[in-house]
PDB file of N, CA, C and O in Angstrom:
ATOM      1  N   MET A   1     -86.024  53.769  32.672  1.00  0.00           N
ATOM      2  CA  MET A   1     -85.116  53.777  31.542  1.00  0.00           C
ATOM      3  C   MET A   1     -85.780  54.412  30.324  1.00  0.00           C
ATOM      4  O   MET A   1     -85.146  55.178  29.597  1.00  0.00           O
ATOM      5  N   LYS A   2     -87.046  54.096  30.101  1.00  0.00           N
ATOM      6  CA  LYS A   2     -87.748  54.648  28.948  1.00  0.00           C
ATOM      7  C   LYS A   2     -87.873  56.164  29.072  1.00  0.00           C
ATOM      8  O   LYS A   2     -87.747  56.881  28.079  1.00  0.00           O
ATOM      9  N   LYS A   3     -88.124  56.660  30.302  1.00  0.00           N
ATOM     10  CA  LYS A   3     -88.252  58.102  30.503  1.00  0.00           C
ATOM     11  C   LYS A   3     -86.935  58.817  30.245  1.00  0.00           C
ATOM     12  O   LYS A   3     -86.922  59.930  29.719  1.00  0.00           O
ATOM     13  N   VAL A   4     -85.826  58.180  30.613  1.00  0.00           N
ATOM     14  CA  VAL A   4     -84.517  58.776  30.382  1.00  0.00           C
ATOM     15  C   VAL A   4     -84.258  58.867  28.871  1.00  0.00           C
ATOM     16  O   VAL A   4     -83.794  59.891  28.370  1.00  0.00           O
ATOM     17  N   LYS A   5     -84.566  57.782  28.162  1.00  0.00           N
ATOM     18  CA  LYS A   5     -84.363  57.768  26.713  1.00  0.00           C
ATOM     19  C   LYS A   5     -85.230  58.829  26.035  1.00  0.00           C
ATOM     20  O   LYS A   5     -84.763  59.535  25.140  1.00  0.00           O
ATOM     21  N   MET A   6     -86.482  58.940  26.456  1.00  0.00           N
ATOM     22  CA  MET A   6     -87.387  59.936  25.890  1.00  0.00           C
ATOM     23  C   MET A   6     -86.880  61.346  26.190  1.00  0.00           C
ATOM     24  O   MET A   6     -86.954  62.233  25.340  1.00  0.00           O
ATOM     25  N   GLY A   7     -86.367  61.544  27.399  1.00  0.00           N
ATOM     26  CA  GLY A   7     -85.829  62.848  27.785  1.00  0.00           C
ATOM     27  C   GLY A   7     -84.622  63.225  26.943  1.00  0.00           C
ATOM     28  O   GLY A   7     -84.492  64.375  26.524  1.00  0.00           O
ATOM     29  N   LEU A   8     -83.730  62.257  26.691  1.00  0.00           N
ATOM     30  CA  LEU A   8     -82.559  62.517  25.853  1.00  0.00           C
ATOM     31  C   LEU A   8     -82.965  62.820  24.410  1.00  0.00           C
ATOM     32  O   LEU A   8     -82.366  63.676  23.759  1.00  0.00           O
ATOM     33  N   MET A   9     -83.980  62.121  23.917  1.00  0.00           N
ATOM     34  CA  MET A   9     -84.458  62.381  22.563  1.00  0.00           C
ATOM     35  C   MET A   9     -85.069  63.782  22.466  1.00  0.00           C
ATOM     36  O   MET A   9     -84.862  64.485  21.476  1.00  0.00           O
ATOM     37  N   ALA A  10     -85.811  64.179  23.480  1.00  0.00           N
ATOM     38  CA  ALA A  10     -86.406  65.513  23.492  1.00  0.00           C
ATOM     39  C   ALA A  10     -85.315  66.585  23.556  1.00  0.00           C
ATOM     40  O   ALA A  10     -85.392  67.602  22.866  1.00  0.00           O
ATOM     41  N   LEU A  11     -84.314  66.352  24.379  1.00  0.00           N
ATOM     42  CA  LEU A  11     -83.195  67.292  24.493  1.00  0.00           C
ATOM     43  C   LEU A  11     -82.460  67.408  23.159  1.00  0.00           C
ATOM     44  O   LEU A  11     -82.104  68.508  22.737  1.00  0.00           O
ATOM     45  N   ALA A  12     -82.239  66.292  22.508  1.00  0.00           N
ATOM     46  CA  ALA A  12     -81.560  66.310  21.219  1.00  0.00           C
ATOM     47  C   ALA A  12     -82.388  67.072  20.185  1.00  0.00           C
ATOM     48  O   ALA A  12     -81.839  67.829  19.385  1.00  0.00           O
ATOM     49  N   ALA A  13     -83.701  66.875  20.199  1.00  0.00           N
ATOM     50  CA  ALA A  13     -84.567  67.573  19.245  1.00  0.00           C
ATOM     51  C   ALA A  13     -84.558  69.075  19.494  1.00  0.00           C
ATOM     52  O   ALA A  13     -84.531  69.859  18.546  1.00  0.00           O
ATOM     53  N   MET A  14     -84.578  69.479  20.747  1.00  0.00           N
ATOM     54  CA  MET A  14     -84.597  70.910  21.070  1.00  0.00           C
ATOM     55  C   MET A  14     -83.260  71.575  20.777  1.00  0.00           C
ATOM     56  O   MET A  14     -83.220  72.761  20.452  1.00  0.00           O
ATOM     57  N   SER A  15     -82.167  70.832  20.886  1.00  0.00           N
ATOM     58  CA  SER A  15     -80.854  71.434  20.657  1.00  0.00           C
ATOM     59  C   SER A  15     -80.388  71.275  19.215  1.00  0.00           C
ATOM     60  O   SER A  15     -79.270  71.662  18.877  1.00  0.00           O
ATOM     61  N   SER A  16     -81.234  70.712  18.370  1.00  0.00           N
ATOM     62  CA  SER A  16     -80.953  70.543  16.938  1.00  0.00           C
ATOM     63  C   SER A  16     -79.801  69.603  16.658  1.00  0.00           C
ATOM     64  O   SER A  16     -79.161  69.717  15.612  1.00  0.00           O
ATOM     65  N   ILE A  17     -79.518  68.686  17.550  1.00  0.00           N
ATOM     66  CA  ILE A  17     -78.486  67.686  17.298  1.00  0.00           C
ATOM     67  C   ILE A  17     -78.966  66.801  16.157  1.00  0.00           C
ATOM     68  O   ILE A  17     -80.108  66.340  16.156  1.00  0.00           O
ATOM     69  N   GLY A  18     -78.118  66.574  15.219  1.00  0.00           N
ATOM     70  CA  GLY A  18     -78.473  65.735  14.086  1.00  0.00           C
ATOM     71  C   GLY A  18     -79.021  66.513  12.899  1.00  0.00           C
ATOM     72  O   GLY A  18     -79.149  65.948  11.813  1.00  0.00           O
ATOM     73  N   SER A  19     -79.343  67.770  13.067  1.00  0.00           N
ATOM     74  CA  SER A  19     -79.889  68.531  11.948  1.00  0.00           C
ATOM     75  C   SER A  19     -78.814  68.927  10.943  1.00  0.00           C
ATOM     76  O   SER A  19     -79.137  69.372   9.841  1.00  0.00           O
ATOM     77  N   ALA A  20     -77.555  68.773  11.301  1.00  0.00           N
ATOM     78  CA  ALA A  20     -76.477  69.118  10.374  1.00  0.00           C
ATOM     79  C   ALA A  20     -76.517  68.235   9.130  1.00  0.00           C
ATOM     80  O   ALA A  20     -76.005  68.619   8.078  1.00  0.00           O
ATOM     81  N   PHE A  21     -77.116  67.068   9.244  1.00  0.00           N
ATOM     82  CA  PHE A  21     -77.168  66.156   8.113  1.00  0.00           C
ATOM     83  C   PHE A  21     -78.429  66.354   7.281  1.00  0.00           C
ATOM     84  O   PHE A  21     -78.641  65.623   6.314  1.00  0.00           O
ATOM     85  N   ALA A  22     -79.253  67.305   7.625  1.00  0.00           N
ATOM     86  CA  ALA A  22     -80.501  67.540   6.902  1.00  0.00           C
ATOM     87  C   ALA A  22     -80.289  68.402   5.664  1.00  0.00           C
ATOM     88  O   ALA A  22     -81.200  68.532   4.846  1.00  0.00           O
ATOM     89  N   PHE A  23     -79.128  68.985   5.510  1.00  0.00           N
ATOM     90  CA  PHE A  23     -78.862  69.868   4.381  1.00  0.00           C
ATOM     91  C   PHE A  23     -77.986  69.174   3.358  1.00  0.00           C
ATOM     92  O   PHE A  23     -77.129  68.370   3.725  1.00  0.00           O
ATOM     93  N   SER A  24     -78.184  69.470   2.073  1.00  0.00           N
ATOM     94  CA  SER A  24     -77.330  68.888   1.053  1.00  0.00           C
ATOM     95  C   SER A  24     -75.966  69.552   1.102  1.00  0.00           C
ATOM     96  O   SER A  24     -75.851  70.724   1.459  1.00  0.00           O
ATOM     97  N   PRO A  25     -74.958  68.821   0.752  1.00  0.00           N
ATOM     98  CA  PRO A  25     -73.618  69.407   0.768  1.00  0.00           C
ATOM     99  C   PRO A  25     -73.483  70.480  -0.300  1.00  0.00           C
ATOM    100  O   PRO A  25     -74.074  70.378  -1.376  1.00  0.00           O
ATOM    101  N   LEU A  26     -72.717  71.489  -0.001  1.00  0.00           N
ATOM    102  CA  LEU A  26     -72.481  72.572  -0.957  1.00  0.00           C
ATOM    103  C   LEU A  26     -71.505  72.103  -2.030  1.00  0.00           C
ATOM    104  O   LEU A  26     -70.720  71.183  -1.803  1.00  0.00           O
ATOM    105  N   ALA A  27     -71.557  72.724  -3.170  1.00  0.00           N
ATOM    106  CA  ALA A  27     -70.622  72.402  -4.239  1.00  0.00           C
ATOM    107  C   ALA A  27     -69.211  72.750  -3.783  1.00  0.00           C
ATOM    108  O   ALA A  27     -69.015  73.649  -2.965  1.00  0.00           O
ATOM    109  N   LYS A  28     -68.252  72.044  -4.310  1.00  0.00           N
ATOM    110  CA  LYS A  28     -66.869  72.341  -3.961  1.00  0.00           C
ATOM    111  C   LYS A  28     -66.541  73.779  -4.323  1.00  0.00           C
ATOM    112  O   LYS A  28     -67.085  74.326  -5.282  1.00  0.00           O
ATOM    113  N   LYS A  29     -65.657  74.382  -3.559  1.00  0.00           N
ATOM    114  CA  LYS A  29     -65.308  75.786  -3.777  1.00  0.00           C
ATOM    115  C   LYS A  29     -64.737  76.032  -5.163  1.00  0.00           C
ATOM    116  O   LYS A  29     -64.975  77.082  -5.760  1.00  0.00           O
ATOM    117  N   ASP A  30     -63.985  75.069  -5.676  1.00  0.00           N
ATOM    118  CA  ASP A  30     -63.333  75.274  -6.967  1.00  0.00           C
ATOM    119  C   ASP A  30     -64.171  74.785  -8.145  1.00  0.00           C
ATOM    120  O   ASP A  30     -63.671  74.730  -9.268  1.00  0.00           O
ATOM    121  N   SER A  31     -65.440  74.429  -7.910  1.00  0.00           N
ATOM    122  CA  SER A  31     -66.308  73.964  -8.992  1.00  0.00           C
ATOM    123  C   SER A  31     -66.836  75.131  -9.813  1.00  0.00           C
ATOM    124  O   SER A  31     -67.005  76.243  -9.312  1.00  0.00           O
ATOM    125  N   GLN A  32     -67.090  74.854 -11.074  1.00  0.00           N
ATOM    126  CA  GLN A  32     -67.589  75.861 -12.014  1.00  0.00           C
ATOM    127  C   GLN A  32     -68.742  75.242 -12.797  1.00  0.00           C
ATOM    128  O   GLN A  32     -68.719  74.049 -13.099  1.00  0.00           O
ATOM    129  N   THR A  33     -69.745  76.045 -13.126  1.00  0.00           N
ATOM    130  CA  THR A  33     -70.844  75.592 -13.966  1.00  0.00           C
ATOM    131  C   THR A  33     -70.485  75.864 -15.420  1.00  0.00           C
ATOM    132  O   THR A  33     -70.062  76.965 -15.774  1.00  0.00           O
ATOM    133  N   TYR A  34     -70.661  74.838 -16.260  1.00  0.00           N
ATOM    134  CA  TYR A  34     -70.388  74.956 -17.696  1.00  0.00           C
ATOM    135  C   TYR A  34     -71.668  74.646 -18.460  1.00  0.00           C
ATOM    136  O   TYR A  34     -72.448  73.781 -18.064  1.00  0.00           O
ATOM    137  N   TYR A  35     -71.872  75.364 -19.558  1.00  0.00           N
ATOM    138  CA  TYR A  35     -73.051  75.208 -20.407  1.00  0.00           C
ATOM    139  C   TYR A  35     -72.597  74.739 -21.786  1.00  0.00           C
ATOM    140  O   TYR A  35     -71.705  75.339 -22.387  1.00  0.00           O
ATOM    141  N   ALA A  36     -73.213  73.662 -22.289  1.00  0.00           N
ATOM    142  CA  ALA A  36     -72.875  73.139 -23.618  1.00  0.00           C
ATOM    143  C   ALA A  36     -73.666  73.912 -24.661  1.00  0.00           C
ATOM    144  O   ALA A  36     -74.893  73.978 -24.594  1.00  0.00           O
ATOM    145  N   GLN A  37     -72.970  74.492 -25.617  1.00  0.00           N
ATOM    146  CA  GLN A  37     -73.618  75.263 -26.676  1.00  0.00           C
ATOM    147  C   GLN A  37     -73.232  74.663 -28.028  1.00  0.00           C
ATOM    148  O   GLN A  37     -72.058  74.410 -28.299  1.00  0.00           O
ATOM    149  N   LYS A  38     -74.241  74.442 -28.868  1.00  0.00           N
ATOM    150  CA  LYS A  38     -74.018  73.852 -30.187  1.00  0.00           C
ATOM    151  C   LYS A  38     -73.072  74.726 -31.000  1.00  0.00           C
ATOM    152  O   LYS A  38     -73.183  75.952 -31.007  1.00  0.00           O
ATOM    153  N   SER A  39     -72.139  74.070 -31.684  1.00  0.00           N
ATOM    154  CA  SER A  39     -71.181  74.756 -32.540  1.00  0.00           C
ATOM    155  C   SER A  39     -70.916  73.853 -33.734  1.00  0.00           C
ATOM    156  O   SER A  39     -70.149  72.895 -33.638  1.00  0.00           O
ATOM    157  N   GLY A  40     -71.557  74.163 -34.869  1.00  0.00           N
ATOM    158  CA  GLY A  40     -71.441  73.304 -36.041  1.00  0.00           C
ATOM    159  C   GLY A  40     -72.093  71.956 -35.762  1.00  0.00           C
ATOM    160  O   GLY A  40     -73.255  71.896 -35.360  1.00  0.00           O
ATOM    161  N   SER A  41     -71.355  70.886 -35.973  1.00  0.00           N
ATOM    162  CA  SER A  41     -71.889  69.548 -35.698  1.00  0.00           C
ATOM    163  C   SER A  41     -71.464  69.042 -34.325  1.00  0.00           C
ATOM    164  O   SER A  41     -71.724  67.888 -33.984  1.00  0.00           O
ATOM    165  N   SER A  42     -70.816  69.887 -33.540  1.00  0.00           N
ATOM    166  CA  SER A  42     -70.354  69.511 -32.203  1.00  0.00           C
ATOM    167  C   SER A  42     -70.846  70.545 -31.187  1.00  0.00           C
ATOM    168  O   SER A  42     -71.896  71.157 -31.383  1.00  0.00           O
ATOM    169  N   PHE A  43     -70.096  70.739 -30.113  1.00  0.00           N
ATOM    170  CA  PHE A  43     -70.460  71.722 -29.095  1.00  0.00           C
ATOM    171  C   PHE A  43     -69.223  72.254 -28.390  1.00  0.00           C
ATOM    172  O   PHE A  43     -68.155  71.642 -28.416  1.00  0.00           O
ATOM    173  N   VAL A  44     -69.396  73.402 -27.763  1.00  0.00           N
ATOM    174  CA  VAL A  44     -68.339  74.024 -26.965  1.00  0.00           C
ATOM    175  C   VAL A  44     -68.884  74.277 -25.562  1.00  0.00           C
ATOM    176  O   VAL A  44     -70.092  74.431 -25.381  1.00  0.00           O
ATOM    177  N   TRP A  45     -68.014  74.318 -24.592  1.00  0.00           N
ATOM    178  CA  TRP A  45     -68.404  74.594 -23.208  1.00  0.00           C
ATOM    179  C   TRP A  45     -68.219  76.080 -22.923  1.00  0.00           C
ATOM    180  O   TRP A  45     -67.180  76.650 -23.253  1.00  0.00           O
ATOM    181  N   ARG A  46     -69.207  76.701 -22.321  1.00  0.00           N
ATOM    182  CA  ARG A  46     -69.174  78.120 -21.952  1.00  0.00           C
ATOM    183  C   ARG A  46     -69.443  78.252 -20.458  1.00  0.00           C
ATOM    184  O   ARG A  46     -70.144  77.425 -19.876  1.00  0.00           O
ATOM    185  N   THR A  47     -68.891  79.286 -19.841  1.00  0.00           N
ATOM    186  CA  THR A  47     -69.154  79.545 -18.421  1.00  0.00           C
ATOM    187  C   THR A  47     -70.293  80.540 -18.231  1.00  0.00           C
ATOM    188  O   THR A  47     -70.753  80.751 -17.109  1.00  0.00           O
ATOM    189  N   VAL A  48     -70.746  81.148 -19.317  1.00  0.00           N
ATOM    190  CA  VAL A  48     -71.867  82.084 -19.277  1.00  0.00           C
ATOM    191  C   VAL A  48     -73.068  81.388 -19.907  1.00  0.00           C
ATOM    192  O   VAL A  48     -72.966  80.840 -21.005  1.00  0.00           O
ATOM    193  N   LYS A  49     -74.197  81.409 -19.221  1.00  0.00           N
ATOM    194  CA  LYS A  49     -75.394  80.731 -19.724  1.00  0.00           C
ATOM    195  C   LYS A  49     -75.867  81.382 -21.021  1.00  0.00           C
ATOM    196  O   LYS A  49     -76.075  82.594 -21.069  1.00  0.00           O
ATOM    197  N   PRO A  50     -76.038  80.569 -22.082  1.00  0.00           N
ATOM    198  CA  PRO A  50     -76.513  81.117 -23.362  1.00  0.00           C
ATOM    199  C   PRO A  50     -77.953  81.615 -23.257  1.00  0.00           C
ATOM    200  O   PRO A  50     -78.709  81.177 -22.391  1.00  0.00           O
ATOM    201  N   HIS A  51     -78.322  82.531 -24.143  1.00  0.00           N
ATOM    202  CA  HIS A  51     -79.680  83.061 -24.158  1.00  0.00           C
ATOM    203  C   HIS A  51     -80.636  82.136 -24.891  1.00  0.00           C
ATOM    204  O   HIS A  51     -81.849  82.343 -24.846  1.00  0.00           O
ATOM    205  N   SER A  52     -80.109  81.114 -25.570  1.00  0.00           N
ATOM    206  CA  SER A  52     -80.955  80.171 -26.290  1.00  0.00           C
ATOM    207  C   SER A  52     -81.554  79.146 -25.324  1.00  0.00           C
ATOM    208  O   SER A  52     -81.221  79.124 -24.139  1.00  0.00           O
ATOM    209  N   ASN A  53     -82.437  78.305 -25.846  1.00  0.00           N
ATOM    210  CA  ASN A  53     -83.096  77.292 -25.021  1.00  0.00           C
ATOM    211  C   ASN A  53     -82.299  75.995 -25.014  1.00  0.00           C
ATOM    212  O   ASN A  53     -81.585  75.680 -25.966  1.00  0.00           O
ATOM    213  N   CYS A  54     -82.432  75.263 -23.942  1.00  0.00           N
ATOM    214  CA  CYS A  54     -81.858  73.927 -23.837  1.00  0.00           C
ATOM    215  C   CYS A  54     -82.826  72.982 -24.546  1.00  0.00           C
ATOM    216  O   CYS A  54     -83.976  72.841 -24.131  1.00  0.00           O
ATOM    217  N   ALA A  55     -82.358  72.332 -25.621  1.00  0.00           N
ATOM    218  CA  ALA A  55     -83.242  71.495 -26.434  1.00  0.00           C
ATOM    219  C   ALA A  55     -82.595  70.144 -26.711  1.00  0.00           C
ATOM    220  O   ALA A  55     -81.393  69.957 -26.522  1.00  0.00           O
ATOM    221  N   SER A  56     -83.416  69.221 -27.158  1.00  0.00           N
ATOM    222  CA  SER A  56     -82.985  67.861 -27.465  1.00  0.00           C
ATOM    223  C   SER A  56     -81.982  67.843 -28.617  1.00  0.00           C
ATOM    224  O   SER A  56     -82.063  68.656 -29.538  1.00  0.00           O
ATOM    225  N   THR A  57     -81.037  66.905 -28.553  1.00  0.00           N
ATOM    226  CA  THR A  57     -80.020  66.751 -29.588  1.00  0.00           C
ATOM    227  C   THR A  57     -79.629  65.287 -29.699  1.00  0.00           C
ATOM    228  O   THR A  57     -79.913  64.497 -28.798  1.00  0.00           O
ATOM    229  N   SER A  58     -78.987  64.923 -30.786  1.00  0.00           N
ATOM    230  CA  SER A  58     -78.503  63.549 -30.946  1.00  0.00           C
ATOM    231  C   SER A  58     -77.126  63.376 -30.297  1.00  0.00           C
ATOM    232  O   SER A  58     -76.625  62.257 -30.185  1.00  0.00           O
ATOM    233  N   LEU A  59     -76.524  64.478 -29.873  1.00  0.00           N
ATOM    234  CA  LEU A  59     -75.203  64.421 -29.236  1.00  0.00           C
ATOM    235  C   LEU A  59     -75.308  63.904 -27.804  1.00  0.00           C
ATOM    236  O   LEU A  59     -76.296  64.170 -27.119  1.00  0.00           O
ATOM    237  N   ALA A  60     -74.307  63.175 -27.354  1.00  0.00           N
ATOM    238  CA  ALA A  60     -74.256  62.679 -25.974  1.00  0.00           C
ATOM    239  C   ALA A  60     -73.658  63.772 -25.094  1.00  0.00           C
ATOM    240  O   ALA A  60     -72.454  63.800 -24.840  1.00  0.00           O
ATOM    241  N   VAL A  61     -74.527  64.669 -24.636  1.00  0.00           N
ATOM    242  CA  VAL A  61     -74.087  65.833 -23.875  1.00  0.00           C
ATOM    243  C   VAL A  61     -75.208  66.245 -22.919  1.00  0.00           C
ATOM    244  O   VAL A  61     -76.321  65.728 -23.016  1.00  0.00           O
ATOM    245  N   ALA A  62     -74.933  67.146 -22.020  1.00  0.00           N
ATOM    246  CA  ALA A  62     -75.939  67.717 -21.120  1.00  0.00           C
ATOM    247  C   ALA A  62     -75.843  69.236 -21.226  1.00  0.00           C
ATOM    248  O   ALA A  62     -74.762  69.775 -21.462  1.00  0.00           O
ATOM    249  N   CYS A  63     -76.966  69.928 -21.053  1.00  0.00           N
ATOM    250  CA  CYS A  63     -76.961  71.393 -21.146  1.00  0.00           C
ATOM    251  C   CYS A  63     -76.029  72.022 -20.119  1.00  0.00           C
ATOM    252  O   CYS A  63     -75.302  72.970 -20.417  1.00  0.00           O
ATOM    253  N   THR A  64     -76.062  71.478 -18.903  1.00  0.00           N
ATOM    254  CA  THR A  64     -75.312  72.084 -17.801  1.00  0.00           C
ATOM    255  C   THR A  64     -74.570  71.009 -17.021  1.00  0.00           C
ATOM    256  O   THR A  64     -75.122  69.946 -16.740  1.00  0.00           O
ATOM    257  N   ILE A  65     -73.321  71.288 -16.673  1.00  0.00           N
ATOM    258  CA  ILE A  65     -72.553  70.417 -15.788  1.00  0.00           C
ATOM    259  C   ILE A  65     -71.851  71.293 -14.757  1.00  0.00           C
ATOM    260  O   ILE A  65     -71.630  72.481 -14.991  1.00  0.00           O
ATOM    261  N   VAL A  66     -71.510  70.715 -13.635  1.00  0.00           N
ATOM    262  CA  VAL A  66     -70.719  71.398 -12.611  1.00  0.00           C
ATOM    263  C   VAL A  66     -69.501  70.522 -12.354  1.00  0.00           C
ATOM    264  O   VAL A  66     -69.628  69.354 -11.988  1.00  0.00           O
ATOM    265  N   THR A  67     -68.334  71.093 -12.549  1.00  0.00           N
ATOM    266  CA  THR A  67     -67.105  70.328 -12.391  1.00  0.00           C
ATOM    267  C   THR A  67     -65.968  71.245 -11.948  1.00  0.00           C
ATOM    268  O   THR A  67     -66.011  72.457 -12.162  1.00  0.00           O
ATOM    269  N   SER A  68     -64.960  70.655 -11.332  1.00  0.00           N
ATOM    270  CA  SER A  68     -63.798  71.438 -10.905  1.00  0.00           C
ATOM    271  C   SER A  68     -62.686  71.409 -11.956  1.00  0.00           C
ATOM    272  O   SER A  68     -61.693  72.126 -11.837  1.00  0.00           O
ATOM    273  N   THR A  69     -62.862  70.576 -12.985  1.00  0.00           N
ATOM    274  CA  THR A  69     -61.889  70.485 -14.072  1.00  0.00           C
ATOM    275  C   THR A  69     -62.509  71.035 -15.350  1.00  0.00           C
ATOM    276  O   THR A  69     -63.560  70.547 -15.765  1.00  0.00           O
ATOM    277  N   PRO A  70     -61.909  72.017 -15.979  1.00  0.00           N
ATOM    278  CA  PRO A  70     -62.475  72.559 -17.215  1.00  0.00           C
ATOM    279  C   PRO A  70     -62.638  71.452 -18.265  1.00  0.00           C
ATOM    280  O   PRO A  70     -61.682  70.734 -18.556  1.00  0.00           O
ATOM    281  N   PRO A  71     -63.842  71.310 -18.833  1.00  0.00           N
ATOM    282  CA  PRO A  71     -64.065  70.253 -19.826  1.00  0.00           C
ATOM    283  C   PRO A  71     -63.477  70.628 -21.186  1.00  0.00           C
ATOM    284  O   PRO A  71     -63.247  71.801 -21.479  1.00  0.00           O
ATOM    285  N   THR A  72     -63.242  69.613 -22.002  1.00  0.00           N
ATOM    286  CA  THR A  72     -62.736  69.790 -23.358  1.00  0.00           C
ATOM    287  C   THR A  72     -63.913  69.975 -24.307  1.00  0.00           C
ATOM    288  O   THR A  72     -64.885  69.223 -24.241  1.00  0.00           O
ATOM    289  N   ASP A  73     -63.834  70.972 -25.193  1.00  0.00           N
ATOM    290  CA  ASP A  73     -64.905  71.196 -26.165  1.00  0.00           C
ATOM    291  C   ASP A  73     -65.170  69.926 -26.967  1.00  0.00           C
ATOM    292  O   ASP A  73     -64.237  69.255 -27.409  1.00  0.00           O
ATOM    293  N   GLY A  74     -66.453  69.601 -27.153  1.00  0.00           N
ATOM    294  CA  GLY A  74     -66.842  68.440 -27.935  1.00  0.00           C
ATOM    295  C   GLY A  74     -66.787  67.122 -27.188  1.00  0.00           C
ATOM    296  O   GLY A  74     -67.073  66.071 -27.762  1.00  0.00           O
ATOM    297  N   VAL A  75     -66.416  67.165 -25.894  1.00  0.00           N
ATOM    298  CA  VAL A  75     -66.294  65.938 -25.107  1.00  0.00           C
ATOM    299  C   VAL A  75     -67.104  66.070 -23.821  1.00  0.00           C
ATOM    300  O   VAL A  75     -66.954  67.043 -23.082  1.00  0.00           O
ATOM    301  N   MET A  76     -67.959  65.093 -23.561  1.00  0.00           N
ATOM    302  CA  MET A  76     -68.715  65.040 -22.304  1.00  0.00           C
ATOM    303  C   MET A  76     -67.831  64.359 -21.263  1.00  0.00           C
ATOM    304  O   MET A  76     -67.399  63.228 -21.484  1.00  0.00           O
ATOM    305  N   PRO A  77     -67.546  65.022 -20.118  1.00  0.00           N
ATOM    306  CA  PRO A  77     -66.708  64.407 -19.093  1.00  0.00           C
ATOM    307  C   PRO A  77     -67.293  63.063 -18.630  1.00  0.00           C
ATOM    308  O   PRO A  77     -68.507  62.927 -18.479  1.00  0.00           O
ATOM    309  N   SER A  78     -66.425  62.086 -18.410  1.00  0.00           N
ATOM    310  CA  SER A  78     -66.868  60.735 -18.070  1.00  0.00           C
ATOM    311  C   SER A  78     -67.589  60.663 -16.729  1.00  0.00           C
ATOM    312  O   SER A  78     -68.374  59.741 -16.505  1.00  0.00           O
ATOM    313  N   ASN A  79     -67.342  61.604 -15.843  1.00  0.00           N
ATOM    314  CA  ASN A  79     -67.996  61.573 -14.530  1.00  0.00           C
ATOM    315  C   ASN A  79     -69.311  62.357 -14.513  1.00  0.00           C
ATOM    316  O   ASN A  79     -69.866  62.602 -13.442  1.00  0.00           O
ATOM    317  N   GLN A  80     -69.810  62.751 -15.679  1.00  0.00           N
ATOM    318  CA  GLN A  80     -71.065  63.490 -15.807  1.00  0.00           C
ATOM    319  C   GLN A  80     -72.076  62.647 -16.578  1.00  0.00           C
ATOM    320  O   GLN A  80     -71.702  61.746 -17.329  1.00  0.00           O
ATOM    321  N   THR A  81     -73.359  62.948 -16.385  1.00  0.00           N
ATOM    322  CA  THR A  81     -74.426  62.208 -17.052  1.00  0.00           C
ATOM    323  C   THR A  81     -74.930  62.959 -18.276  1.00  0.00           C
ATOM    324  O   THR A  81     -75.352  64.111 -18.178  1.00  0.00           O
ATOM    325  N   ALA A  82     -74.882  62.295 -19.432  1.00  0.00           N
ATOM    326  CA  ALA A  82     -75.383  62.903 -20.674  1.00  0.00           C
ATOM    327  C   ALA A  82     -76.898  62.786 -20.711  1.00  0.00           C
ATOM    328  O   ALA A  82     -77.450  61.727 -20.410  1.00  0.00           O
ATOM    329  N   THR A  83     -77.577  63.877 -21.081  1.00  0.00           N
ATOM    330  CA  THR A  83     -79.029  63.889 -21.152  1.00  0.00           C
ATOM    331  C   THR A  83     -79.529  64.142 -22.575  1.00  0.00           C
ATOM    332  O   THR A  83     -80.733  64.274 -22.796  1.00  0.00           O
ATOM    333  N   SER A  84     -78.609  64.210 -23.535  1.00  0.00           N
ATOM    334  CA  SER A  84     -78.937  64.496 -24.948  1.00  0.00           C
ATOM    335  C   SER A  84     -79.696  65.813 -25.107  1.00  0.00           C
ATOM    336  O   SER A  84     -80.639  65.915 -25.891  1.00  0.00           O
ATOM    337  N   ASN A  85     -79.267  66.807 -24.351  1.00  0.00           N
ATOM    338  CA  ASN A  85     -79.813  68.173 -24.454  1.00  0.00           C
ATOM    339  C   ASN A  85     -78.651  69.137 -24.585  1.00  0.00           C
ATOM    340  O   ASN A  85     -77.568  68.905 -24.048  1.00  0.00           O
ATOM    341  N   ILE A  86     -78.892  70.226 -25.309  1.00  0.00           N
ATOM    342  CA  ILE A  86     -77.836  71.212 -25.547  1.00  0.00           C
ATOM    343  C   ILE A  86     -78.467  72.576 -25.815  1.00  0.00           C
ATOM    344  O   ILE A  86     -79.596  72.654 -26.299  1.00  0.00           O
ATOM    345  N   TYR A  87     -77.738  73.654 -25.501  1.00  0.00           N
ATOM    346  CA  TYR A  87     -78.203  74.993 -25.846  1.00  0.00           C
ATOM    347  C   TYR A  87     -77.966  75.200 -27.341  1.00  0.00           C
ATOM    348  O   TYR A  87     -76.837  75.084 -27.818  1.00  0.00           O
ATOM    349  N   GLN A  88     -79.045  75.509 -28.082  1.00  0.00           N
ATOM    350  CA  GLN A  88     -78.928  75.635 -29.542  1.00  0.00           C
ATOM    351  C   GLN A  88     -79.153  77.053 -29.997  1.00  0.00           C
ATOM    352  O   GLN A  88     -79.091  77.335 -31.193  1.00  0.00           O
TER     353      GLN A  88
END
């Protein structure tokens, strides 16, 4: 019985069974990357990465988010994590 189990495990390893779960899932097809850029005392979301640096801020925002719903300027989406960083 042990030899059969070992043989099945070897066969599975050689045929790459189970390796499909070794990769991270791809982003949804309709997802878009947005970049928070400082604008006055608030921020706006852009789809083009700014040439400035991502730096610390007192605003509850993150430099980059990926979402399928376009975010509202000046608002951090509730399903995203704020890191208090923004492109300035």
